[in-house]
C-alpha positions in Angstrom: -93.1 -45.7 105.5 -94.0 -48.2 108.3 -91.3 -48.7 110.9 -89.9 -52.2 111.1 -91.4 -54.7 113.5 -89.3 -56.4 116.2 -89.3 -59.7 114.3 -87.8 -58.1 111.2 -85.1 -56.5 113.2 -84.3 -59.7 115.0 -84.2 -61.7 111.8 -82.1 -59.2 110.0 -79.7 -58.8 112.9 -79.2 -62.6 113.1 -78.6 -63.0 109.4 -76.4 -60.1 108.6 -73.4 -61.5 110.5 -72.4 -58.2 112.1 -68.8 -58.2 113.2 -69.7 -55.8 116.1 -72.8 -54.0 117.4 -73.6 -50.8 115.5 -72.1 -47.7 117.0 -74.7 -45.0 117.5 -74.1 -41.5 118.8 -77.1 -39.5 120.1 -76.4 -35.8 120.7 -79.2 -34.3 122.7 -80.4 -37.6 124.2 -83.1 -36.0 126.3 -85.6 -38.9 126.8 -88.8 -37.1 125.7 -90.0 -40.0 123.5 -89.0 -43.4 122.1 -85.7 -43.1 120.4 -85.7 -44.2 116.8 -82.9 -46.7 117.6 -84.8 -48.4 120.4 -85.4 -51.7 118.5 -81.7 -52.1 118.0 -80.9 -51.2 121.6 -83.4 -53.6 123.0 -81.9 -56.5 120.9 -78.3 -55.6 121.8 -77.6 -54.9 118.2 -76.0 -51.5 118.9 -74.1 -49.5 121.5 -75.3 -46.0 122.1 -73.2 -43.1 123.3 -75.6 -40.4 124.4 -74.8 -36.8 125.2 -77.1 -34.6 127.3 -75.8 -31.5 129.1 -79.1 -30.6 130.8 -78.9 -32.1 134.4 -82.6 -32.7 134.8 -82.8 -34.5 131.4 -79.6 -36.4 132.0 -81.0 -37.8 135.3 -83.9 -39.3 133.4 -81.8 -41.4 131.0 -82.4 -45.1 131.7 -79.4 -47.3 132.4 -78.5 -50.0 129.9 -75.5 -52.3 129.4 -75.7 -51.2 125.7 -75.6 -47.5 126.4 -73.1 -45.0 127.7 -74.6 -41.6 128.8 -72.4 -38.6 129.2 -73.4 -35.2 130.7 -71.4 -33.3 128.0 -72.3 -30.7 125.5 -71.0 -31.4 122.0 -70.2 -28.6 119.5 -67.3 -26.6 118.1 -65.2 -27.1 121.3 -64.4 -24.5 123.9 -66.3 -22.1 126.2 -70.0 -21.4 125.4 -73.1 -20.1 127.1 -76.1 -22.5 127.4 -79.5 -20.8 127.6 -81.5 -23.1 129.9 -85.3 -22.7 129.6 -88.1 -24.0 131.8 -88.7 -26.9 129.3 -85.5 -28.8 129.0 -86.0 -29.5 125.3 -85.8 -25.7 124.6 -82.3 -25.3 126.0 -79.8 -24.0 123.4 -76.5 -22.3 122.8 -78.7 -19.6 121.2 -81.3 -17.3 122.8 -84.9 -17.5 121.7 -85.9 -14.9 119.1 -88.5 -12.4 120.2 -89.3 -11.5 116.6 -89.8 -15.1 115.5 -91.9 -15.9 118.5 -93.9 -12.7 118.0 -94.8 -14.0 114.5 -95.4 -17.6 115.5 -97.4 -16.8 118.6 -96.0 -19.9 120.4 -93.2 -20.5 123.0 -93.9 -17.0 124.6 -93.8 -18.3 128.1 -90.1 -19.1 127.6 -89.1 -15.5 126.7 -86.9 -14.0 129.4 -86.9 -17.2 131.4 -83.6 -18.5 130.3 -80.8 -19.1 132.8 -77.4 -18.5 131.3 -75.0 -21.2 132.2 -71.3 -21.1 131.3 -70.2 -24.5 129.8 -67.5 -26.0 127.8 -68.4 -27.8 124.5 -66.5 -30.8 123.3 -65.7 -31.8 119.7 -67.0 -35.2 118.7 -63.6 -36.1 117.3 -62.1 -35.5 120.7 -64.2 -38.1 122.5 -61.6 -40.9 122.9 -64.0 -43.7 123.9 -65.8 -43.5 120.5 -63.8 -45.4 118.0 -66.3 -45.3 115.1 -69.8 -44.1 114.2 -72.4 -45.8 112.1 -75.3 -43.5 112.9 -75.2 -40.0 114.3 -78.5 -38.7 115.7 -78.3 -35.0 116.6 -80.9 -32.7 118.1 -78.9 -29.8 119.6 -81.3 -26.9 119.2 -79.1 -25.0 116.7 -75.7 -26.6 117.3 -76.1 -29.4 114.7 -73.6 -27.9 112.3 -71.0 -27.4 115.0 -71.4 -31.0 116.1 -71.1 -32.4 112.6 -68.1 -30.2 111.7 -66.5 -31.3 115.0 -66.8 -34.9 114.0 -65.4 -35.0 110.5 -62.8 -37.7 111.3 -65.2 -40.1 113.1 -68.0 -39.5 110.7 -65.9 -40.4 107.7 -67.2 -43.9 107.6 -70.7 -43.3 109.1 -73.6 -44.3 106.8 -76.4 -42.3 108.3 -77.1 -39.0 110.1 -80.5 -38.1 111.6 -80.6 -34.4 112.4 -83.2 -31.9 113.4 -83.5 -29.3 110.7 -84.9 -25.9 111.3 -87.4 -24.5 108.7 -88.4 -21.4 110.6 -85.9 -19.9 113.1 -86.7 -20.1 116.8 -83.4 -18.8 118.1 -81.4 -15.7 117.1 -78.4 -16.6 115.1 -79.1 -20.4 114.7 -78.1 -22.2 111.5 -81.1 -23.0 109.3 -81.9 -25.9 106.9 -79.7 -24.7 104.1 -76.7 -24.4 106.5 -77.2 -28.0 107.8 -77.7 -29.4 104.3 -74.5 -27.7 103.1 -72.6 -29.1 106.1 -73.7 -32.6 105.6 -73.2 -32.6 101.8 -69.6 -31.4 102.4 -69.0 -34.7 104.2 -70.5 -36.9 101.5 -74.1 -37.3 102.8 -77.3 -36.7 100.8 -80.9 -36.2 101.9 -82.8 -39.4 102.0 -86.1 -38.6 103.7 -87.9 -36.8 106.6 -89.0 -38.9 109.5 -91.5 -36.2 110.5 -92.2 -32.5 110.2 -93.6 -30.2 112.9 -95.8 -27.2 112.1 -97.8 -24.7 114.1 -101.0 -22.7 113.6 -100.3 -19.0 113.5 -102.3 -17.0 116.1 -105.2 -15.0 114.7 -108.6 -13.6 115.8 -110.5 -16.7 114.9 -108.3 -19.3 116.6 -111.1 -20.4 119.0 -113.3 -21.3 116.1 -111.1 -23.5 114.0 -109.3 -26.8 114.2 -105.8 -25.8 115.2 -104.3 -29.1 114.1 -105.9 -28.9 110.6 -104.8 -25.3 110.2 -101.2 -25.7 111.3 -99.5 -24.4 108.2 -96.2 -22.9 109.4 -93.4 -25.4 109.2 -91.1 -25.2 112.2 -88.6 -28.1 112.0 -88.3 -31.8 111.3 -86.0 -34.8 111.6 -84.1 -35.3 108.3 -82.4 -38.6 107.4 -79.1 -38.2 105.4 -77.2 -41.2 104.1 -73.8 -41.5 102.6 -74.2 -41.4 98.8 -75.0 -44.8 97.3 -74.4 -43.8 93.7 -71.0 -45.6 93.8 -71.7 -48.6 96.0 -68.4 -50.2 95.0 -66.7 -47.7 97.4 -68.7 -49.0 100.4 -67.2 -51.5 102.7 -69.1 -54.7 103.6 -69.5 -53.4 107.2 -71.0 -50.2 105.9 -73.6 -52.0 103.8 -74.6 -54.3 106.7 -75.0 -51.2 108.9 -77.1 -49.4 106.3 -79.4 -52.4 105.8 -80.1 -52.6 109.5 -80.5 -48.9 110.1 -82.7 -48.4 107.0 -84.9 -51.2 108.3 -85.1 -49.6 111.7 -86.3 -46.3 110.3 -88.8 -47.9 107.9 -86.9 -47.2 104.7 -87.5 -50.7 103.5 -86.5 -50.1 99.8 -83.2 -48.7 101.0 -82.6 -51.7 103.2 -83.4 -54.1 100.3 -81.0 -52.3 98.0 -78.3 -52.7 100.6 -79.1 -56.4 101.1 -79.2 -57.0 97.3 -75.6 -55.5 97.2 -74.5 -57.8 99.9 -76.0 -60.8 98.0 -74.2 -59.7 94.8 -70.9 -59.7 96.8 -71.6 -63.2 98.1 -71.8 -62.0 101.7 -75.3 -63.2 102.5 -77.8 -65.8 101.2 -79.9 -65.1 98.2 -83.0 -65.9 100.2 -82.5 -62.9 102.5 -84.3 -60.3 100.4 -87.4 -62.6 100.2 -87.3 -63.3 103.9 -87.1 -59.5 104.5 -90.3 -59.0 102.5 -92.0 -61.9 104.3 -91.5 -60.0 107.6 -93.0 -56.8 106.3 -96.6 -55.8 107.4 -99.3 -57.0 105.1 -100.1 -53.5 103.9 -96.6 -53.2 102.5 -96.7 -56.3 100.4 -98.3 -56.7 97.0 
């Protein structure tokens, strides 16, 4: 699905009558690319609490009046060992798996290059400055389940979680996709969609003669979007529906956004013209 344009986000933000900016928590905020919530941040429609324990990555986080960056590692709480690799995005509480990398044929340069650093992890529920969460985005290289389990209280009203989900292990002992799915479903979330999936071509004798991108068949991981189950929308608060509409628009799930808006219209909380105005702001290729 196409990601929402700036004009759609601005229009929706103005007409949803938010009581407060959305509360977004980004665990593993290493600024390697454009964060999915950037349109909301640039419009002042959210406040982000970002956590990044890697000092080099933390130093690159840009200042913003709508963001609070913390050099903390979130997880189960208590002492832990962080394996710091030459590429900051590979750092993990788990060591890279020699067997897995031997099969994949990638990431070999990182083997044996980790610096083991003693750290203390913090539970999300123990971060006093965060009063509520609308969206949790977590890319913690294997610690996703610990982060989610450590935030049960503050995630109780969250409407969306975007988590990196591992299909083929990279680290020894790390939780896999079925572990993360079970953890999220236990807190009332269901799988909505994948934003993207990453795959790699396995090494073979003919690798110099083929299109590596076209032959990348082994799935590695991907960012999965989970939402709180909408099967009984009567249990949702008005604020939750507003948050879902705006977040769904931001990630390009326009049908989900329109369903949330229709529910707000049915409750008499927004004008009946808003669903039509939403479609008017969609790219031409998404309109009939």
